[in-house]
Every structure is written in structure tokens, then in C-alpha cells.
N, C-alpha and C positions, 0 to 999 in steps of 0.2 A: 609449917605446911598445914593446910586446911585438913580437918578431919572429915572424911567422907563416910558419914554414919550408915547410910543405906547400903552403900557398897561394902562396908565392913561387916554388916549383918549377913548379907548374902555370902560373902567370903567365908565367914565363920560357919555358916550352915553347911556349905559343901565340904569344908575341911573336916567338920564333925562327921559328915556322912562317910567320907573315905576312911576316917579313923575307925569307925565301927566296922567297915568292910575289911580293914586290915586285921582286926582281931578275930572277926568271923572266919577269915581265911584259914585259921589254924585248924578248923573242922572240915574244910573243903577238901575232898579227895584224900582225907587223912587215912593212912594205912592202919590196919588193926594193931600192928606192932609199934605204932607211934612214929615219932620223928627222931629216934635215937641214933641216927647215922648221918654222915655227911651227905650221902646220896639222897636221903629223904629231905633233910633240912635245907641243904644247899642247892639241890637240883630238882626238888619236888618229885623225886622218884623217877625222873625222866619220863613223865607221864603226859606232858602237854601235847595236845593235838594242833592242827593247823591254825585254827583261829586264835586260840589262847597264845600260841607261840608268836603269831603275827602281832597281836596287841603287845605282848611282852617285849619282843625285839624292837618294835616301833617305839614303845615307851622308854626303852633302854637307850636307843640311839638319838631320839628326838627329845631332848631334855628341856627343862625350864630355861636353862642358859641358852639353848638353841633358839628358843622363841624370843629371847631378849637380845642375844649377842649377834645373831645373823642380821636382823633388821638394824641393829645398832651399827654394824659394819657398813651397811649401805647408807645409813643416816650420816655417818662420819666420813666414809671414804669412797662412796659411790660404787661404780661397777665392780671394783675389785672384791667387794664383799660377796658377790654372786658365786665365787669359786665353790662355795658350799653345795651348790646345786649340781654341777657336773661331777663333783667328787662322790656324791651319793649315787649318781647314775653309774659311775664306774664301779662302785663298791658291790653292786648286786650281781653282775655277771661273775665277778671275782668270788663272791659268796657262793654262787651256784657251782663253781668249779672246785673250790677248795673245801668248804665246810661240810658237805655231806660225807666226803671221804674221812675227814677228821672225826666227825660224829661216829662213823662206823668203827673206827679204830678205838676211840675212847669208850664207846658202849661195850665193845667186845671185851675190853680189859678192865672195865670199871674205873676208867680215868675221870677225874672230876675237873681237872684244869688242863690247859695246854702244856703247862710245865710237866704234868704227869706224862703226857705224850712224849715230850722231849726225853724224859728219863727212860721211858720204855724203848724209844727209838735209838737212842745213842748210848745209854748206860753210863752217862757221865754225871756224877753228883754235882760237880762245880758248874757245869753248863746249866743244869736244872736250877740250881740256886740263883744263877745269873738271870735266867728267864723269869723266875718267880719274883726276885727282887725288883727287876725292871717294872713288872706289872704293878706291884704294890706302890712303888714310888710314883708311877704315872697316875695311879688312881686317887691318891690323897688330894692333890689340888683339884682334880675333877669333881670329887665329892664336895670340896670347899666351894667350887663354883656354883653348885646347886644351892648352897646356902646363900651365896651372893644373890642368886636369882630370887630367892624367897625374900631376902632383906629388901631388895629393890621394890618388890611388890608391896611389902608391909609399909615401907616408908612412903610410897605413893598414896596409900590409903590414909596417911596422916598419923599413923601410930608411931610413937617415939620410944626409944629405948631398945635394949637388946633382949629383954625378957620374952617377947613373942617368938623370936627366932629360936631361943633356947627351948621354949615350951614345945614348939613344933618338932624339934629334933629329939626331945625326950619321948614324945608320943611315937615318932618314927622308930626310935630305938626299941621301945617296948613291943610294938607289934611285929617288928622284924625278928626280935628275939624269940617270940612265941610261935610265929607262923612261918618263918623262913622265907623261901622264894615264893611260896603261895601268896603272901601278902602283896608284893608288888605286881604279881600276875593279875590278881583281882582288881587292884586299884588302877592298873594300866588300862583296863577296859573302860572304866568310868572316865579316866583322864583323856583317853583318845577320842571318845565321843564328844566330850566337852570341847576339846581342842578343835575338832572339825567344825562344830557349830560356831565357835568363836571366829575362826579364820574365814569361813564362808560368809558369815554375817558382816565381818569387817571389810572383806574384799568386794562385797556388793554394795553395802550401804554407804561406806565412806567415800569411794570414788564418785558415787551418785551425788552426794552432798557437795563434793568439791568440783563438780563440772565434768566428770569423766576421766578416763585414764590418760588421754592425750594431755589434758590440763594438768593432771598429777605429775606426769613426767616433765612437762614444761616448767612447772613451779619448782620441782625437785632439782632440776638442772640449774635453774637460776640460784637456788639456795646453795648448792654445792660449789658453785663458782665463787662464792664469798668465803668459803672455808679456807683455813690456813693449815696445810697447803690446799690449793683448790682441787676440786675433783669434778667428774662428770658422770652421767648415767651410761657412758660408753667407755670401753677400755681404750686407754691411750697407748701411743707408740712406746714401747719399752715395758709395758705391763703384761704382755702376752706370755712370756716365759715364767714370771712369778706366778701368774694366774694358773697356768697349766701344771706347773710343778706342785703348787699348793693342792690342786685337785687330785693329782696322781698320788703324791706322798700321803695326803690325808686319807685317801681311800685304802692304801696299803696298811696304814696304822689302824684304821677303824675296826677292821675285822680281827685284829690281833689283841685288842683291849680285853682284859680279863672279864669285864662285865658282858661283853659280846659273847665270849666263850661260855659263860654261865647260862645266858639266855638260850644259846644254840644247843648246848648239851642237855638242857631240860626237855627238849623235844623228844617225842616218843619213837621217831624213826628218821632215817636219812631222807626218806621221801618227804617228810614234814618239812625238813630244812630246805629241800629243793623247791617245794611249793611256796615256801615263804620267800625264797630268792626271786620267784616269779611275781609274787604279790606285793612285796615291799616297795617297789617303785611308786606305788600310790602315795607313800610317804615323801618321795622325792617331789611329786607334784605338790603336796602340801607344803613342803619346805620352800619351794619356789614362791608360793603364795605368801607364806610367812615373811620371806625376805622383802617382798614388796611393801610391807608395813613400814619399812625404813623410809622409802620414798613418800609414802602417804603422810608420815609424820612431818617430813620436810614441807610438803605441799599444804599441810594443815596449819603450818606456822608454829609447830611445837619447838620451843627454844629451851635447851638445857646444855650445861657444860659437860654433863655425864651422859654420853650417848646411850648407856644402858637403861636410862630412865625414859627414853623416847617412847617405847611402846606402852608402858603403863600410863604415862601422861597423855598419850594419844587416845587411849580408851576412855580415860576420865574426861577428856575434852569433847570427844565426838559422840559418845554413847550416853543414853540415860544412865543415871548412877546405878540402878539395880542391875542393868546388863553389864556395866563396867565391872561391878563386883563379881558377876559370873565369870567374866573373862579373866580377871586377875586371880580368881580362885583356880581356874584351869591352869594358869601358868605356875602357881605355887604347887598344885598337886602334881604338875609335870616335873617338879623337882624331887618329889618323894619317891617316885618309881625308880629312876636311875640311882638315886642316892642309896636306896635299899639294896638294889642289885649290886652296886659297886662295893658296898660294905661287905656283902655276902661273898663276892668274888675275892676281895682282899683277904677275908678270913679263910676262905678255902685255900688260897695260895700259901698263906702263913702256916696253916695247920698241916697241910700235906707236903709242901715243897720247901719250906724254910725250917720250921721246927722239926718236922718229920725227917728231913734230910740231914740236919745237923746232929740230932740225937741218935740217928741211925737205929731207931726202934719203931717197928710197926705198931701203931696204936690200935686199940679196939675201936669198933665203930662208935660206941658210946663215948669214949674218950675224945675222939675226933669231933663229934657233934658238940660236946660240952665246950671244948676249947674254941671251936669256930664261933659259937654263940658269944662267948666272952670277948674274943678278938673283934667281932663285928661291933660290939659296944665301944671298945677302945678306939677303933677306927673312926666311928661316927663322932665321938666326943673329941677326938684329936682334930678332926676337920672343923668342928664347931669352935674350938679354941683358936685354931688357925685364923678363922674369919673374925672372931671377936677381938683378938689381940693384935692382929696385923692389918694393915691397910688392904682394901679389896684388890688393888693392882698387883699385890704379891701373888694372890691365887691365880690371877690371869697370866702373869709372867711365868709362873711355874708350869701352868698348863701348856704354854708354848713349848716347853721342854718335853712335856708328856708325849705329844705326838711324834717328836723327833726320836725319843727313846723307843716308843713302841714299834716304829718302823724297823728298828734294828733286830727284831725277832723274826723278820721275814725269812732269812736263810735257814734258821733252825726249824721253824714251824711249817711255813708254807712250802719251801723247797723240800723240807724233810718228809712231807706227806707224799711226795712224788718220787723221791730218790734217796737212797742211803749212801750216796757217793761221798759226801763230806766227812772229814775226820772231825770228831767232837772237839778236840783241842784247837783245831784250826777255826772252827765255828766260835769257840770261846774267845780266841784272840781277835777274830774279825768283829765279834760283838763289842769287845772293849775298844777297838779302833773306831767303830761307828759311834759308840756312845761318847767317847772322848771328843772326837772331831765335831759331832753335832752339837754337843754342849758348848764347846769352845766357840763355835760360830754364833750361837745364840747369846752367849755371855759377852762376846765382843760387840754385840749390838745393844748391850745394856739390858737384855731381856725385854726390849720394847718391840721387837719384831722377830719373826722367824725367817724372813726373806733376806738371804745373805748375798752380798755382791762378790761372786767368785771370779778371781782374776786368772785367766787362762790364755797363754800365748799373747799377752799384750792387750787382750780384750776383756771386758767385764760382763759377766752373765749373772744377773740377779735371779736367784732361785730359792725355793723352799729348802732350808738347811737339811731336812731329813733326807732329801734325794742324794746330794753328793756324799753325805755320811753313809747312806746305804750302799752306794756304789763302792766306796772305800771298803766297807764291811765285806761285800761280795768278793772284791778283788783279793783282799787279804785271805779270806776263807778258801778261795780257789787255789791261790799260789801255795799257801801253807799245807793244804791237803795233798797237793802233788809232792811237796817236799817231805811231808811226814810219811806218805806212802813209800817214798823211795828209801827212807831211813828206817821204815818199819816201826814208827811210833804207834802205840796202842790205839786201835780204832774203836774201842768200846764194843758192847754187845747189844744187838738188837733183839729184844724179846717179844716184839709185836708179831702178830699173826699176818703172814704175807697175804693170806686170802682176804683180809679186811681192806686191802688197797685196791681190789679189783672192782670195777664198776663205777 
């Protein structure tokens, strides 16, 4: 592959810029007592206002892999790839309803993770461990996917070998270790500004060069018709149920991911969370524009067997090389923010809810902080080894399971913030039923898809596997709660303050 020297120089300049910002972040809003606690290192002291939280959550949810994978889905499969847009639209009213109340409870009791909330709400050690383990397992392939995004960009620039990828994550590990959540918060501001410039330039300049949007859709539709299997820029008959369940199931899972919890709990007030739920749809608009890059790549005649390469190749083909370097650096920087937050979230879960629950000893704040820093390093390098030693499709396939798994936390976390009716043992068994059935559906498809053909009363309904798995989870939880109440099985102890749920 050709080495794009000018683009590479621009790429390295911006990467160096955010590296310096990451290390500088250790001094930004640093408390006099230092960052010797999980609350300071892992949640930045719950000090972020509306705008910093907006950039942080946006950078957290709209990752490098989003910029690459959503257009790649349209490039390869046509209209089905657009499900990412309505699921983002659904997610924010859901965020407005649920997350301010969760923030209030977690703030009042010093909870750092949603698993902390489950422990306080239900008093069940094993349910807490199940919630935390689900989060850690779902995060690992997600972090690996950010690496996949960086590798695609580096390869598009013409740089060979694995050392650039390893170097990038050594730098990421270093400033995350020293600065905690403050590092991705600072970098998110730079990344999001770059991303908006990139997308707006691409969506104005490229269609103009190609003859307008009508011509883009026409050429994209012609190209999709030649794919195997063929696709179109419209949803076909039989795609409506998969499309809608993917949107609904993905929205349910999105707000339960540990990195979402980490970003939300770093806000300084519940009203900050509410304001962000109102402002974040701006990112949904951005996502819709990003998705269109898949069709523009088809119209521009970009040809690749790996759909994930479509966007980087499009930029290198259509833009001057210096601006292509700027765009590719925006994508790579877009991997650093979520990867950092995800590693912090995973280390928070391990420290508080896995190690802490298993040893049954309350650690000192300094002990928690030290352990979380070390675990964050282990998580990042584990993801790096995952990508370097295994084919990229493995990370993608495992990520399909991640969304299915995270949806199974809905009864314990989301329902739990509105009612304490469920029995914790019923929730644990319901979680196990949902996890097993959802995983079995994905595995039966060879982990190539998460849309499962469900056979009911002689008819077949293709839908996102997370949805029937969650329905089974809820049914089991409801039935067993009724049974356990009748036979007086222990219901656990709720130690959370009832006043925190008001408002």
C-alpha cells in the first residue's frame, strides 16, 4: 500500500497534540489532596459541568469504530445499517428518564458503578458480581474494536507493522494512568471539534464533486445491487422487524454499558445529566451524516473487500492529502477517548465489585485507586494482545455478544431504579436465562450476525437476539419473584435512601 507522507505528518502532529493534552490533564482541576481515591481518579471527583460532560459522553458513545463501522454497514448492506440513527434517537429520552435518578442515588451513597447501585438496592453479593462481570466481559471486545479502528487508519496511511498500534496504546496507557478520567475529558473536546469539521467538510465537498446527493444515492443504489447478497438504499420487505428490534435493543444496552455509567456519574449534578440528555441529540444528527459516508464511498467508486476500509480510502481519494491526514487523525483520536473511559470503567468494576465483593473487605481509598490504575493497564494491554494475536473479525464477533449481554442488566438496574418489587435471586436467575439464551442465539448464527430467526407458532420472526433474551429474562424474573415471595425466600436488604428516588 502507498505511503501517504503528507497525511502521515499531519496525523502524527495531531496525535502528539492530544498526547500532550492527556498528560496535562493530570493538573486540570486536580484537587489539593491529589487523585488517591477511586472517586477522583475514576470519576474526576464528579466535577464535570454541562459542556465537559457533553463532550465526554459524546466522545464516549461515538467512537472511532462508529465513524468506521456505521458507514461500513451502509457500504456493505445498504439501508439496514441506518438502524444506528433511530437507536440513538431512542436512547436520549430513555437517558432523560433513567440516568438523572441513578446519578442522584449513586451520588448520595458514593457509588462509582451501576453494580454498586445494585449492591445497595438489593443487598445481593452474587447479583452484584453477575452485573460487574457482564460489564467487564462486554467492555473487552469494545476496547479491542477501538484498536481495530486505529489499525485501519494506520494501514490506510501506508504504515506497515504492528508497532505503531502498540506505541499508540502505550501512550494511552501512560496518560490514563497518571490523569484518570480527566485525560479523556480533555481529549474529547479536541476530538469532537475535529470530528465536526471532518464530517461537515465531507458532506458538503464530496457530494458537490460527485454531482449532488441525488446522484450519490443513485450511484450507491446501483453499486449495492451488485453486492452478494444484493442490497438497496431502502429497507426491503422482511427487514422492518430486524431494523426496529436492533434500534430498540441497542438503545437499551447503550445506557447500561459501564463506560456510559462512568461518563454520566462524573457529572456534577442530576440537572447536568438532564441537560445532556436534551443536548446529545446533536450527536444523533452527526451520526446520520457520518452514516452517509458509506453511500458516498460507493458513489465515489471506492472498492475494497474490507468494508471497514471504505471511509479512510474515501478520504484519501477525495480530499487533498493534508486534509485527509487531518480526518484520519480525528478518527484515530476518536478511539483514544472511549478506550480510556472503557478501561477506567472496567477497572472500577473489578476493584469495587469483583475483587471487593470476593474478598469481602472494604479497601481504603488509596488501595482502591492503586488497584484500579494497575487493572486499567492490564485491561488495555489485554485488548492490545487480543487484536495483535487474533484476526479482527474475532473482536467484531465478540462485540455482537456485548450488546446482547448488556441488555440483560435492564431488570436489575433500570427497573430497579423505579421499584424494589423484584426478588434479587429471581433477578439473578432471570439474568442467567437471558445471558444463556442470547449467547446461544448468537452462537447458533456462528457469531456472524445478531439477528436471529425466531420461530413462533409456525411463523418466523427475524429480530435482534437481545430482545427475545430480555423478554425471557423479564418473564423468569417476574414469575420467580412471585414464587419466592410466596415461599418467603430472602429478598435482600435495600440500604439506599428512598428520598433519592424522588424527582
